[in-house]
N, C-alpha and C positions, 0 to 999 in steps of 0.2 A: 390539238393544243398549239397555241401560237409559239413562234420561235423565241420571243423574249422570255416567256414563262418557262419554256424548256431549258433555256440557258441558265435561268435563275435556279432551277431545281438542280442542275448539274453543278452549279457553283456552290451550292449549299453543302455542308458537311454531313447532312442527313441522307440516309439511303433513299433511292428512288424506287417506289413500289416495295415488293417483298424481297427478302434475302433468301437465296438458295445456298444451302451448305455445300462446301467443297470437301468431300471426304469426312474424316473424323479429326482433322487437325485444328479445329477452332476457327476456320476461316469460311467466309461466304461471299457471294456476289449479289449485288442488287440488279434491278432490271436494266440499269445503264451499263452494266459490266464492271462496275467498280468493286474493289475488294474491301471487305470489312472484317474486323475481328469480332467473333460471336462468343459471348460468355453468358453463363447462367447467373442469376442473382446470387446464388451461393458462391460461385467463383469470384464475383465482384466483391462480395463481402470478405472473402478470404484475402483477396488482394489488398483491400482497404486496411484490414487488420495487420497484414504483413508490412505495409507502408508505415503504419503508426508505430509498430514495434521497431522498425529500422530507424525512424526519425527520433524516437525517444531514447536519448543517450544518458538518461539520469542513472547515477549509481545507486544501487539498493542491495539490501540483504533480504533473504527469505526467513520468515519465522514460522515454525510449525505450531499452529494454533492450539492443538490438543496437547502436544508434548509439553508446551511451556506451562501448562497447568501444574506440572510437577515443581516448577519454580514459583509461580505466582501464589500457589496455595501454602507455600512453606517459608517464604522469605519476606522480609519487611519491604515496605514501599521504597525505602531509600536504596536498599541493595538492588531491587528490581530496576530502579532508576539508573543505577550505575551500569547494569547489564544493557539497558537501552542506549545509554550514552556511549558504549563501546562499539556499537554497530558500525559506525563509519570507519572504524579502524580494522575491520576484518578484511584480510587479503583475499582476492579472488582465487578460488579453487583450493588454496592451502588452508584457509580459515585461521591462519596465524594473525595475531594482532600486530599491525605494522603502522609506521608513520606514513600517511599518504604522501605521495610525491614520486619523483622519477626513480629514486633509489629504493623506496619501500623498505626501509630498515625495520627489523623487528623491534617492538617496544619492550623495554625493560621496566622495572618497577617505577623508575623515575619518569619514563615515558608515559606509563599508565597514569601516574599522578598528574601529569600535565594534561592528558586527555580528559580526565575526570575533574580537573581543576580542584585537586585536593592535595594535602601534604603527602610526602612519600610514606610516612607512617600509616596514614589512612589508606593509601593505595595498597600497602602490604596487607593490611587487615582485610580489605575488600577481596583481594586476590586469594587470600587464604580461605575465605568463606566460599568463593566461587569454585575453588579447587575441591573443597570439602563436599560441595553440592554437585560435583561433576559437571559444572557448567563450563569451566575452563580447565585445561590440563597443561602440564609442562612437558614439552617434547624432549627427546634425547639431546637435542641441540640447546635446550634451555629456553626455548621460545614458548610464549603463551598462545595456546590454540583453543578456539571456541568449539565446544561440542556441537557437531553437525546435527545431532538429534533435535536441537533447539533452534539454531541459526546457521545459515550457510550462504555462501556466495558462489554459485555455479548454476549450470542449467538444471532446472527442476525436472525430476523424473518421478512419476507416480505421485499420488496423493496431492495433486496440484490444487484441488479444491480446499485442502487443509492449510494452504500457505497464504501468508499475507506479506506484502512487500513494505519495507521501511526505506523511504527515500532520504539519502544522507544530507543533501544540501538543506532541505527544509527542516529536517530534524535538528540540525546544528543551529538553525536560526531561532529555535525556541528559547525564550528567556524564562526558564523555569528552574526551580530548585530540584535536587535529586529525588526527593520524596514525591514531588509533583510529576516528575518524569516517570517515576515508578507507578503512579496512579494510572497513567496512560498505558504503560506496559501491562498492568493487570487487567485492563479492559480489552486487550487484543484478542483473547479467546472468545469474545462476545461480539465481534464485528460481523454484521450481516453481509453476505456475498454481494447482493445486488445493490443495497442501499447505503452501506457503511454505517448503518444504525447499530447502536449498542443494544443487544437483545439477548433473550434467553435461548433462542433457537436460531443461531447464525447460519444454519444450513437449510433453513426453510425456503422452499421455492415459491410458495403462494404468498404474495404480499399481504393479503388480508389476514393471514395466520401468524404474522410476525408478532412475537410477544416482547415488546420493548421493555427494558429495565427502568424502573422508577428510581428516583433519587435514593429512596430508602434501600432498594435492592442493590444499587451501585455502592452504597455505603457498606453493605455486607460484603460485597466483592472486595472492596478496598480494606476491609477489616477495621473500619473506623465508625465512630458515631455519626449520625446523619448531619449534625451541625458542622463537624469538621469536613465531612465529604462535600458539603455544599460550598465551603470555603475553597477547597481544592478545585472543584468544578468551575467556580468563578474565575480562578486563576487560569485554568485551561481554556476557558472561553475567551478571556482577555488576550491570551497569546494566540488565539485562532487555531488551537489544536483541536477544538471541538466546536460544534454549533448546538445551540439549545432551541428546541421547538416547543411551543406551548399549544396544547390542544384542549379546547373547552368541551366538557362533557356535562351531562345533566346535573350531577351533584358537585360540580366545581371545575377544576382544571387540572391537567396533568402535563408533565414535561418529559420529553425524551431527548436523548443525546445522539449526535452523529459525529463520527470521527472525520477529520479533514483528509480528503482523498489525496491531497498534495503531499502528505506525509506518510499516510498508511493506506494501502489499497489492495484488495484481493483479486478483483477481476483483471482479465487481460484486455488490453485496448483502452479506449477512452471511457471515462465515467459519463453517465447521462447528464443532460443539460440542467436538470433540477438540482443535482448534487453540485455541479460546477457553480451554479448561481448562488447556492447557499453560502459558499465561501468567497465568491468573487463579486457579487452584486454590490453596488454602492448605494447609499441612501440618497433620496431626493432632497437636494438643498434648496 
């Protein structure tokens, strides 16, 4: 090998020849005697996910998908909407409703009214209903605390696959009525783990076996007639809370709904590129 070529190889960041491991400490040397860090693909993926988790500083709450069926099956869309609207006010670890900021003061009825953009009288009625349904409780100090069976803000332990994250900043950007917010909330138990699609089997691992919910089936979930459900879905689509995909079949066409991963997401790490494109791609002008 000529001198220039040898110098070029040594100047490169790539190893020369094969790498020989040095013990079991994750280091190795190439044929030129230079030291490299050696890691498996699994280790590299773990490092990548850890970096993503560290860089993602968005505030969010966890919702237990199966437990909230106790709420969604029994309460109106409007009340469910208020539950969703209170998520950004849940304090980390304590689960007490607080005013976000440096002081994090607990919310009283007037504070809850401000958070929900309703009158104090309406806030009082909402809180009474939430207490009755065991969604919110009043602590000994007189603070409103959200039941951790349904929503919480702390490190998740166990049942991680049953949880869905709600990101506060993007949630608060939605320009929707409480009943429309409640419609989103009622769809959370049906969010598929891999695709964010609204389906009947959200824990299905084989993509070909996903049974997406039709508009008629979504209307049943929302306890509305199909015409009213379509109107609400149109509002959700306009606000970019959902995306609607049309699939043509032999006897016509059918539509399925996907929830915006920037607002609600189940998986750890980054969503796949197709899901990102669904809510980020721009039309060709």
